[in-house]
N, C-alpha and C positions, 0 to 999 in steps of 0.2 A: 250506564258512566258514572254513577251516582255517585257524588263525595265520600272520601270518608274523614271522621269526626273521631280525634283520638281524646278520650276526656281523666283527664287526670285529676281523680276526686277518691278521697279517703274514707269521706262518709257514704257507707252504703245504700241507704236510701235513697240520698242525691244522687248519687251515681246511676243507677237503676230507673228515677224518676228522670236526668236526662237521658240516660240511653231508649228506655221509650219512645219520650216524647219525639225525638233527633230520627229515630226509626219509623214512625208512623209519619213523619214531613219528606221520608226517603232515603234518609242518609245510612249507608254505611253507619258502622260502629265498633270504637276499638277500644275497650277498659283497663286502665290502670289505676292500684291503691295507692301510686308513691310518687314522688318524681324519679325515681330510680328506675322502676318499672316502666314508665313515660320514656322516659330516656332510651330504655331498651327496645320497646317498642316502635318509636321511631327510626330508631338505628336499622330496626329487621324491615321496617317497609314506610316508605315518608308518606303520613295522612296530609290532607286535603286543608286542615286547620287541628287548633290542638282550644280545647277549651281548659284550663289550668284555672287550680283551684291556689287560693293565694297559699294558707296555711296548711301543711302538708305532713306529716311524721318523714322525721330526718333535713332533706334539703328541702328548701322551701319550693314554691311555685314560684318565685318573684327569679329567685338562683337559678332556677331551673330555664327561665325567660330569657336572663340574658344571657347562659351559655347556648341556645339556640340563635342568639340574634350575632353569637360571635364566630358558629360555626358557617362557615360558605355554605355548605349544602343546605341549612334550615334556616337561614336569613330570611330568607322569605316567607316564609310557611304565617300563615294569620295565626295570631292567638287573642283568645278571649279570655282574660283572666274572671274568677268567681272568688268573689269574697264576701265577709259579712262588716267586712271596714266600710265605714262610712263616709269617716273625712273626706274633704277635699287632700290632704295633703298625700295620703293615700295614694287616692285613685293619681294621684302625679306620680308617686312613687312607680306604680304601676305602669303607668302611658312609659315612662322614663324605660322600666328596667326593658319597652320595647313589644309590650302588649298592644293588641288595635283597638279594642276593647272592652269593657270592666264592666262587670254585672253584680250588682250588691245582691246579696241575700238578706230575704227571704224574695225568691222572683218569681214571675211569672212562666212558664215553662212556653208557651206562646210567646211571650214577645222574646225569650232567648234563642230561641228556633230564629223570630225576624231578625236578630242581632248577627245568627248567623250566616243567613241569606245574603244581608245587609257588608258583614266584612267581606263573605267571601264575590259579592259584586263587586266591592270595590277594588280586592286583591287579588282576587283570582276569577274575573265575571266571564270565562268559558265555563266553571264550575257550579255557576249560579242558577243552572236547571231552566234557563230562556231560551226559545228558538233561535235560533240562528240561521239569516235567508240574505244569501249573497246571486243576487241578480237571476232571483228565480229559485236555485238550489235550495233547499230547506229540509236542516235536520232539526227537530227535536226532541233532544235527551231525554225527556222525561216519558216521552213514552214509546221512545228508541226507534223513531220512523227518519227516514229520511224521501224528499219527494222533489221532481224537476216537471215544473211544468203543471203539479198535482199530479205527476204519475208516480207510482212508488217503485225507488231504486231498492234494489234490493243489496244487502250486505251483511257481508260476516260479520261477528261481533269486533274481529282485531281489524277491520277497512272501516267498520264504522267507528270504531275510536280513532285511529289514523283521520279520519275526514273531518270527526268532530276535531282534535286538535290543530287540524291544517285549517277549519274555516273559522277559528275564535285567535289564530296568529296568521291570517295572512300575510304577502309581501317579504316575510320575512326569510333568509337562507338557514335551513334546518343540517346538520349534515347525522349520518345514517347513527350516528352515534346519538347523539343527542333527539334524533326520534324514538330510539329502544329507549332514553332512558323518560320521555314526555310519556310516550304510548304506554311503553311497555312496563314501566316502571324502573326505578334508580339500581332494584336490585335484584334484577334478572336479567342471567347471565346466558344472550343467543345472537348468535353472527350476524355480523351487519348487513350480510346478504341476505337477510332473513325479510329485511326492510326492503331489500325489492323486489324480492316475490309478492307482498301484502301490495305494493305499489301497481304495479301488474292487471293485480287483482281488483283495486279501485278504480284504476283507467280504465279496465273493462266494463265494470259497473256501469261508470258512469258515461260509456260512448253515446250509448242508447238517449242518451236526452244531451249530447254536446256539449260536455264539462269536462270533459277526461282531458282535454287541452288545460285545463286551470292548473293540475297536476303534474309543475313544470319541473326536469333536470336541469340540474345546476351545475356542468362536469367541470371537475376534480372537486368540486365541494358537498353537494347533497341534491335537496328538494327545497323547492318555492313554491304554496298556492297562491297563484291569482287571483286575487281581488275584485277584478275590473274589467 
């Protein structure tokens, strides 16, 4: 469940510096050298966060940020603006364009990774890499392990992603279509009944620990994870 970071940066040395440090921190990385290439990458597969350079060949990073904020699919996509501009009015312009944070060059790679984690924690806490504990059912996304009462719960990769999503979004009802978008990806075309198969497998895996009833069927709608 490692978050995917899209780097939109036209300077190869900076792009590689970012990529190496983000990969070392456990993130998956996609790279683009222009706003147009970044836009294409986002259309192909929605990342979890975008690091967007202000000055790009062709369309600017600010223009792309505004475009992303106007599209319903990318409206909530976390964006960190990367720029050599240091004046306060530039920072304000970047934030008004829709950026969640603003990092000036030159920058510390460690600080930028910390900023990425902070933005994810604020905008998408389920991607920040921290363990989730609900009544003794503990999921650790870093080690990819689930335990219940100290005992390991064996899950397949899809069931792990499904449980991770449920545990970080408890009490809300999700349709099968929404679960497909959130767990499998919004560009993956799978029949909705596939969700039911994986729900059954997840419940079976949780049965030994008595947590299977947390995954509730909401008739005519979809599924809900009980957090209490």
